[in-house]
N, C-alpha and C positions, 0 to 999 in steps of 0.2 A: 504493500500500500504506500510505503514511503517513496517509491519510485514514480508514483503517478503524478502527473501534472494537474494542478487544480483546475476544474472546469468552471471556476467562478471568477476568473480574472477579468473577463470582459462582459459587461452587461450594457445593452443599448441605452442611450440617454432617456431618462424619464420625460414624459410629455407634460408633467404636472404644471410647471411654471407657465407655459404658454396657455394651457387650458384654463387655469384659474384666472389668468390675466384677461382672457376673453370674457369670462363671466363678469369680472370687475368693470370692464369697459361697457358691456352691453346693457346691463340693467340700469345703472345710474344715468348713463348718457341718454338712453331712450326714454325711460319712464319719467325721470325728473325733468327732462326737457319738455315733455308734453304737459307736465303739471306746472302751469304758470298762470298768473292773473290774466293772461291773454288767451286762455283756453277757449273762451267764447267771445273773442274780440268782435265787436260789431253788434253783439246782443246787448239788451238793456242791463245795466249794472255791472258790466265787465269791461275791462280795458287792460292795456299794458303796453310796454315798449317793444316787446318781441312778438311779432304777429304769429298766430297759429291758424293754420287752415283746417277747418272742420268740415267733414263731409259725411252724409248719411243717406241711405236709400229711402228711409221712411220719414223721419222727422228729427228736428232739433227742438227740444222743449225747454222752457224756463219754468221751474217749479219754485215759486217764491215762498211757498209754505215751508219747504224743507231746505230752501236756499241751495238749489242745485240746478245744473244744466245737464240735460240728458240727450245724447245723440243715439238714435236707434236705426238698426238695419245696416249691416256692413259699414259700421261707423269707423272713421279714422280721424286722428288728430296729428297733423304734421307741422313740425317746426324745424326750419333749416333742413338738414339731411336726415332727420330722425322722424319716424312715424309709428304711432300706436294704432293697431287695428283690433276691432272686437265687434261682436254682435251689438253690444250696448256699451257706450262710454258715459260715465257719470262724473261730473266735477262738482264737488261740494265746496261752497265758499262761505265766508263770514264777513260781516260788516265791521270795518275798523274805523272808528271815529277820526275824521280828518284825513283819512287815507283812501276811503272808498272800500271796495270789496277785494278780498284776496282768497284764492283757492287754497284749501288746506289738505284736500285729499282727492285723488283721482282713482276711480274704480273701473276696471275693464272686465267685462263678462262675456264668455262664449267665444271660442275660436280666437283666443288672444294671440297676437303676433306683434312683437316689438322689433322694428327693423332700422338698421343704420347701414351705411355703405360697407361695413366690414363684418357685421354679425347680426344674427337673428335669435330672438328668444320666443319659444312657443309654450303655451299653457292654456288652461281653461279659465283661469281667474287671476287678475293682477290688481294689487293695491299699492299705491305710493303715498306714504304719510309725509307731508311736507315738513311738519313741525319736527318729527323724529328723524327725518331724513332716512327713512327705511322703505325699501321696495321689496315686495314679496310676490312671487309668481307661483301658483299652485295648479294642480290638475293631473290628469291621467298620464299624459305623454309629455312630461316636462323635458325641454331640450334647449340647449344653447349651441348654436352652430356658428363657427367662424370660418375663415378661409382655409384653415388647416385642422381645426379641432372640433370635436363633438363632446359635450358634457350633458349627461342625463341624471335625473334624480327622481325618486319615487314621491317624496313628500313636498319639497319646496326648493326653489332657487331664490336666494335672498341677497340683498345688498344693504350694508349699514354704512352710510356715507360718512357720518361723524366719527365712527370708530375705524373707518377704512378697512372694512372686512367684507369678504364675499363668502357665502355659505351655500353648499349643496347638501341637502339632507335626505337620508333614506336611500340606501343602496346607490350611493353616488358613484358615478363612473365617468372617468375622463379618458378619451381615446384620441390618439394621434397616430395615424398610419397603422402599424401593427403592434404598437405599444399601448398598454392599458393599465390604468390606475384606478383601484376601487377601494371604498371605505364606507362605513355607515354614514360618516360625515366628513366632507372635505371643506377646509377653511383656507381661504387665501388672504394673506395679510399684505396690505398695500402701503406704499410710501411715496410721498410727493417729492419729485425731483426738483432741483433748483430752477429748472426751466418751466416749472409749473405743471408738467405732465405727471401722471400717476403710474408707478411701476410696481410690479409684483416683487415683494421682498422675501416672502416665506410662505410655504404651504404646509398645513398640518392635516393629517388624516387620523381619524379615531375610529376604532372598532372594526374588526375583521378586515384589516388592510391586506390587499392582494395587489402585487405589482407583477404584470405579465408582459413578457417580451417574446419574440419568436423562439428563443432558446431557453429562457429561464422563467421560473415562478418563485416569487418571494412573498412570504406570509409574515405578518406581525400584528401586534395589538395597536401600535401607533406608528405614525410616520411624521418626520420633520424634514422638510426639504428647503435648503438655503439656496436661493437663486444666485446670489453673488458668488458664493463659493462653489456652486454646482455640485453640491454634496447632499445626498439623501441619507438620513439616519433612521433605521428601523429599530423599534423599541418593543420589547416584550414578546417572548415565545417566537423568536425568529427562526424561520426555516427557509433556506434558499436551495432550490432543486434545479437540476438540469438532467433530463432523462432519468436514469436510475440513481444519479449521484445527488447527495444531499449534505448540507452543512447546517448545524443547529447551534443556537446560542441565545443569550438574553438580549443582545443588541448587535447591530451590524452597521457599518459605515460604508456607503457606496459612493466612491468618488467618480463622478461622471467625466472628469477631465483626464485623470490618470488611468482610468479603467481598472482601478484596483479596489477590491472589496475586502473588508476586514470584519470578521465575525468575532464578537466579544462574549465571554462567559460571564454569567451573573452569579450571585451568591447561591441561588438554588441549584446551580449546575456544579457546585463544589469547586468553582474557580477554573473550570475546564469547558472547552467547546467539544462538540462531537461531530463526526463526519462519516459518511459512507460513500466511498469512491469505488466505482465498479470498473474494472479493466474492460477493454474491448471497445468496439465501434457501436455505441449505443445511439439510437435516434436522438438527434438534437444535442448530443454530447460529444461532438467531434473533438472539442478541446481537451477531452479527458483521455485521449489516446496516449500511449507511451511515446516519448520523443524518439 
Protein backbone atom coordinates (compact mmCIF):
# COMPACT_ATOMS: atom_id res chain seq x y z
CA UNK A 1 0.00 0.00 0.00
CA UNK A 2 2.90 2.37 0.70
CA UNK A 3 3.95 2.17 -2.94
CA UNK A 4 0.62 3.43 -4.23
CA UNK A 5 0.38 6.99 -5.47
CA UNK A 6 -2.51 8.82 -3.80
CA UNK A 7 -5.52 9.28 -6.11
CA UNK A 8 -6.49 12.47 -4.28
CA UNK A 9 -3.84 14.91 -5.41
CA UNK A 10 -5.90 16.52 -8.16
CA UNK A 11 -9.51 17.60 -7.79
CA UNK A 12 -11.20 19.91 -10.34
CA UNK A 13 -11.93 23.41 -9.08
CA UNK A 14 -15.16 23.85 -7.16
CA UNK A 15 -17.88 25.93 -8.81
CA UNK A 16 -19.15 27.37 -5.53
CA UNK A 17 -17.75 30.90 -5.73
CA UNK A 18 -19.17 31.71 -9.13
CA UNK A 19 -22.49 30.07 -8.36
CA UNK A 20 -23.13 31.88 -5.12
CA UNK A 21 -21.97 35.11 -6.71
CA UNK A 22 -24.64 34.66 -9.33
CA UNK A 23 -27.28 34.40 -6.63
CA UNK A 24 -25.94 37.51 -4.94
CA UNK A 25 -26.20 39.50 -8.16
CA UNK A 26 -29.54 38.26 -9.39
CA UNK A 27 -31.84 38.61 -6.40
CA UNK A 28 -30.93 42.08 -5.08
CA UNK A 29 -30.34 43.66 -8.45
CA UNK A 30 -33.60 42.53 -9.95
CA UNK A 31 -36.07 42.50 -7.09
CA UNK A 32 -34.86 45.61 -5.33
CA UNK A 33 -34.62 47.56 -8.56
CA UNK A 34 -38.26 46.85 -9.24
CA UNK A 35 -39.24 47.95 -5.75
CA UNK A 36 -39.06 51.71 -5.89
CA UNK A 37 -41.44 54.62 -5.32
CA UNK A 38 -41.66 54.76 -9.10
CA UNK A 39 -43.21 51.30 -9.36
CA UNK A 40 -46.48 52.85 -10.52
CA UNK A 41 -45.19 56.11 -11.87
CA UNK A 42 -47.94 57.94 -13.69
CA UNK A 43 -50.63 56.49 -11.39
CA UNK A 44 -52.24 58.64 -8.66
CA UNK A 45 -50.20 58.95 -5.51
CA UNK A 46 -47.00 57.44 -6.87
CA UNK A 47 -43.91 59.05 -8.30
CA UNK A 48 -40.14 58.81 -8.32
CA UNK A 49 -36.91 59.78 -10.03
CA UNK A 50 -36.29 56.37 -11.63
CA UNK A 51 -39.04 55.45 -14.11
CA UNK A 52 -40.47 51.93 -14.04
CA UNK A 53 -42.42 50.54 -16.98
CA UNK A 54 -45.47 48.52 -15.83
CA UNK A 55 -47.39 46.26 -18.19
CA UNK A 56 -50.25 43.81 -17.65
CA UNK A 57 -52.67 41.96 -19.92
CA UNK A 58 -55.73 42.46 -17.70
CA UNK A 59 -55.51 45.52 -15.45
CA UNK A 60 -53.47 47.83 -13.25
CA UNK A 61 -55.47 48.65 -10.13
CA UNK A 62 -55.12 51.21 -7.35
CA UNK A 63 -56.46 49.86 -4.02
CA UNK A 64 -56.59 52.90 -1.78
CA UNK A 65 -58.11 50.97 1.13
CA UNK A 66 -55.02 48.76 1.50
CA UNK A 67 -52.63 51.26 -0.09
CA UNK A 68 -51.51 49.04 -2.91
CA UNK A 69 -51.13 48.93 -6.65
CA UNK A 70 -51.90 45.64 -8.38
CA UNK A 71 -50.92 44.62 -11.93
CA UNK A 72 -52.76 41.52 -13.16
CA UNK A 73 -52.27 39.10 -16.03
CA UNK A 74 -48.76 38.46 -17.34
CA UNK A 75 -47.62 41.48 -15.35
CA UNK A 76 -44.15 42.96 -15.59
CA UNK A 77 -42.20 45.73 -13.89
CA UNK A 78 -39.14 46.93 -15.79
CA UNK A 79 -36.50 49.38 -14.68
CA UNK A 80 -33.31 49.87 -16.64
CA UNK A 81 -32.16 46.38 -17.72
CA UNK A 82 -33.99 44.47 -14.96
CA UNK A 83 -37.54 43.10 -15.15
CA UNK A 84 -39.81 41.21 -12.74
CA UNK A 85 -42.49 39.04 -14.35
CA UNK A 86 -45.45 37.39 -12.58
CA UNK A 87 -49.11 36.58 -12.99
CA UNK A 88 -49.81 39.27 -10.38
CA UNK A 89 -47.52 42.03 -9.07
CA UNK A 90 -48.53 43.97 -5.95
CA UNK A 91 -46.74 47.04 -4.60
CA UNK A 92 -47.68 48.11 -1.06
CA UNK A 93 -46.99 51.74 -0.14
CA UNK A 94 -47.32 54.01 2.87
CA UNK A 95 -47.86 57.72 3.28
CA UNK A 96 -44.89 59.65 4.61
CA UNK A 97 -45.68 63.19 5.87
CA UNK A 98 -43.87 65.77 3.79
CA UNK A 99 -42.47 63.15 1.41
CA UNK A 100 -45.51 61.63 -0.27
CA UNK A 101 -45.87 57.88 -0.71
CA UNK A 102 -43.18 55.21 -0.70
CA UNK A 103 -43.32 51.52 -1.52
CA UNK A 104 -42.23 49.27 1.35
CA UNK A 105 -42.97 45.85 -0.14
CA UNK A 106 -43.26 44.22 -3.56
CA UNK A 107 -45.02 40.85 -3.89
CA UNK A 108 -44.90 38.71 -7.04
CA UNK A 109 -47.27 35.74 -7.40
CA UNK A 110 -47.44 33.00 -10.02
CA UNK A 111 -44.80 32.11 -12.62
CA UNK A 112 -42.31 34.51 -11.07
CA UNK A 113 -39.30 35.31 -13.21
CA UNK A 114 -36.66 37.92 -12.39
CA UNK A 115 -34.47 38.79 -15.37
CA UNK A 116 -31.32 40.81 -15.97
CA UNK A 117 -28.82 40.64 -18.86
CA UNK A 118 -26.67 38.04 -17.05
CA UNK A 119 -29.02 35.95 -14.88
CA UNK A 120 -32.57 34.80 -14.22
CA UNK A 121 -34.37 33.67 -11.05
CA UNK A 122 -37.43 31.41 -11.25
CA UNK A 123 -40.06 30.63 -8.59
CA UNK A 124 -43.75 30.70 -7.71
CA UNK A 125 -43.71 33.52 -5.15
CA UNK A 126 -41.37 36.43 -4.45
CA UNK A 127 -41.30 39.09 -1.72
CA UNK A 128 -38.95 42.04 -1.33
CA UNK A 129 -39.05 43.87 2.02
CA UNK A 130 -37.65 47.34 1.42
CA UNK A 131 -37.22 48.20 5.11
CA UNK A 132 -35.38 44.99 5.98
CA UNK A 133 -33.64 44.84 2.60
CA UNK A 134 -34.52 41.16 2.31
CA UNK A 135 -35.64 39.34 -0.84
CA UNK A 136 -37.11 35.83 -0.68
CA UNK A 137 -38.18 33.68 -3.65
CA UNK A 138 -40.07 30.43 -2.96
CA UNK A 139 -41.87 27.76 -4.97
CA UNK A 140 -41.68 24.26 -6.42
CA UNK A 141 -38.95 24.75 -9.02
CA UNK A 142 -36.62 27.35 -7.53
CA UNK A 143 -33.76 28.09 -9.85
CA UNK A 144 -31.05 30.66 -10.49
CA UNK A 145 -29.52 30.54 -13.97
CA UNK A 146 -26.45 32.53 -15.00
CA UNK A 147 -24.36 32.34 -18.16
CA UNK A 148 -22.30 29.49 -16.65
CA UNK A 149 -24.05 28.22 -13.53
CA UNK A 150 -27.32 26.78 -12.23
CA UNK A 151 -28.38 26.93 -8.56
CA UNK A 152 -31.48 25.14 -7.30
CA UNK A 153 -33.11 24.85 -3.88
CA UNK A 154 -36.18 23.19 -2.41
CA UNK A 155 -37.27 25.78 0.17
CA UNK A 156 -36.06 29.26 -0.79
CA UNK A 157 -33.54 31.51 -2.49
CA UNK A 158 -32.83 34.51 -0.24
CA UNK A 159 -30.81 37.71 -0.24
CA UNK A 160 -30.01 39.82 2.86
CA UNK A 161 -28.71 43.09 1.50
CA UNK A 162 -27.79 44.76 4.81
CA UNK A 163 -25.94 41.66 6.02
CA UNK A 164 -24.40 41.00 2.59
CA UNK A 165 -25.53 37.38 2.53
CA UNK A 166 -27.13 35.09 -0.04
CA UNK A 167 -28.80 31.87 1.07
CA UNK A 168 -30.11 28.79 -0.76
CA UNK A 169 -32.13 26.55 1.57
CA UNK A 170 -33.26 22.95 1.33
CA UNK A 171 -31.31 20.48 -0.78
CA UNK A 172 -29.35 23.38 -2.25
CA UNK A 173 -27.35 22.42 -5.33
CA UNK A 174 -24.85 24.48 -7.33
CA UNK A 175 -23.74 23.14 -10.70
CA UNK A 176 -21.11 24.35 -13.14
CA UNK A 177 -20.35 22.06 -16.02
CA UNK A 178 -19.63 18.61 -14.58
CA UNK A 179 -18.88 19.88 -11.03
CA UNK A 180 -21.59 19.84 -8.37
CA UNK A 181 -21.81 21.24 -4.83
CA UNK A 182 -24.69 20.23 -2.55
CA UNK A 183 -25.72 21.00 1.06
CA UNK A 184 -28.85 21.46 3.12
CA UNK A 185 -27.97 25.17 3.18
CA UNK A 186 -25.50 27.15 1.06
CA UNK A 187 -24.54 30.64 2.26
CA UNK A 188 -22.59 33.16 0.21
CA UNK A 189 -20.83 35.95 2.12
CA UNK A 190 -20.28 39.13 0.13
CA UNK A 191 -17.86 42.03 0.38
CA UNK A 192 -17.89 45.43 -1.28
CA UNK A 193 -14.80 46.28 -3.27
CA UNK A 194 -13.21 49.75 -3.31
CA UNK A 195 -14.69 50.35 -6.76
CA UNK A 196 -18.19 49.87 -5.35
CA UNK A 197 -18.84 46.44 -6.82
CA UNK A 198 -19.86 43.45 -4.70
CA UNK A 199 -17.65 40.36 -4.74
CA UNK A 200 -18.07 36.92 -3.21
CA UNK A 201 -15.67 36.51 -0.28
CA UNK A 202 -16.63 33.17 1.22
CA UNK A 203 -19.14 30.35 0.88
CA UNK A 204 -20.39 28.16 3.71
CA UNK A 205 -22.21 24.87 3.32
CA UNK A 206 -24.01 23.18 6.20
CA UNK A 207 -25.60 19.76 6.49
CA UNK A 208 -24.97 16.73 4.29
CA UNK A 209 -22.30 18.42 2.17
CA UNK A 210 -21.44 16.60 -1.06
CA UNK A 211 -18.86 17.81 -3.58
CA UNK A 212 -18.92 15.85 -6.84
CA UNK A 213 -16.49 16.05 -9.76
CA UNK A 214 -16.01 13.71 -12.74
CA UNK A 215 -13.50 11.64 -10.71
CA UNK A 216 -14.16 12.34 -7.02
CA UNK A 217 -16.87 12.51 -4.39
CA UNK A 218 -16.24 14.35 -1.10
CA UNK A 219 -18.62 14.16 1.89
CA UNK A 220 -18.64 16.22 5.08
CA UNK A 221 -20.86 17.96 7.63
CA UNK A 222 -19.71 21.48 6.77
CA UNK A 223 -17.87 23.38 4.05
CA UNK A 224 -15.98 26.67 4.09
CA UNK A 225 -14.65 27.99 0.80
CA UNK A 226 -12.33 31.01 0.67
CA UNK A 227 -12.57 32.71 -2.70
CA UNK A 228 -9.39 34.79 -2.32
CA UNK A 229 -7.27 31.80 -1.25
CA UNK A 230 -9.04 29.38 -3.60
CA UNK A 231 -9.15 26.87 -0.75
CA UNK A 232 -12.06 24.70 0.37
CA UNK A 233 -12.13 23.28 3.89
CA UNK A 234 -14.35 20.27 4.64
CA UNK A 235 -15.25 19.80 8.31
CA UNK A 236 -16.75 16.83 10.14
CA UNK A 237 -16.89 13.18 9.08
CA UNK A 238 -14.90 13.80 5.91
CA UNK A 239 -14.71 11.10 3.25
CA UNK A 240 -13.06 11.61 -0.13
CA UNK A 241 -13.42 8.80 -2.64
CA UNK A 242 -12.23 8.05 -6.15
CA UNK A 243 -13.44 4.77 -7.54
CA UNK A 244 -12.75 2.17 -4.81
CA UNK A 245 -10.17 4.39 -3.10
CA UNK A 246 -11.11 6.36 0.00
CA UNK A 247 -9.55 8.71 2.55
CA UNK A 248 -11.27 9.49 5.87
CA UNK A 249 -10.68 12.13 8.51
CA UNK A 250 -12.27 14.81 10.63
CA UNK A 251 -11.31 17.62 8.26
CA UNK A 252 -9.72 18.19 4.87
CA UNK A 253 -8.15 21.13 3.09
CA UNK A 254 -8.53 21.23 -0.69
CA UNK A 255 -6.21 23.76 -2.34
CA UNK A 256 -7.62 24.43 -5.79
CA UNK A 257 -4.50 26.29 -6.96
CA UNK A 258 -1.81 23.78 -6.00
CA UNK A 259 -4.15 20.78 -6.54
CA UNK A 260 -3.02 19.32 -3.20
CA UNK A 261 -5.52 17.95 -0.68
CA UNK A 262 -4.75 17.31 2.98
CA UNK A 263 -6.94 15.11 5.19
CA UNK A 264 -6.67 15.83 8.92
CA UNK A 265 -7.48 13.50 11.82
CA UNK A 266 -9.61 14.65 14.73
CA UNK A 267 -9.73 13.61 18.36
CA UNK A 268 -12.39 10.98 17.67
CA UNK A 269 -10.06 9.33 15.19
CA UNK A 270 -7.32 8.95 17.81
CA UNK A 271 -5.09 11.42 16.04
CA UNK A 272 -4.95 9.37 12.86
CA UNK A 273 -6.47 9.40 9.38
CA UNK A 274 -7.48 6.27 7.52
CA UNK A 275 -7.39 5.33 3.87
CA UNK A 276 -8.17 2.48 1.54
CA UNK A 277 -6.10 2.52 -1.65
CA UNK A 278 -6.87 -0.26 -4.13
CA UNK A 279 -4.18 -1.23 -6.69
CA UNK A 280 -5.15 -1.65 -10.29
CA UNK A 281 -6.94 0.25 -13.00
CA UNK A 282 -10.19 1.20 -11.28
CA UNK A 283 -12.86 3.22 -13.16
CA UNK A 284 -12.30 6.90 -12.42
CA UNK A 285 -9.15 6.16 -10.41
CA UNK A 286 -6.43 6.26 -13.04
CA UNK A 287 -4.27 8.39 -10.75
CA UNK A 288 -4.13 5.42 -8.38
CA UNK A 289 -2.01 3.26 -10.68
CA UNK A 290 1.51 2.33 -9.69
CA UNK A 291 4.08 4.66 -11.21
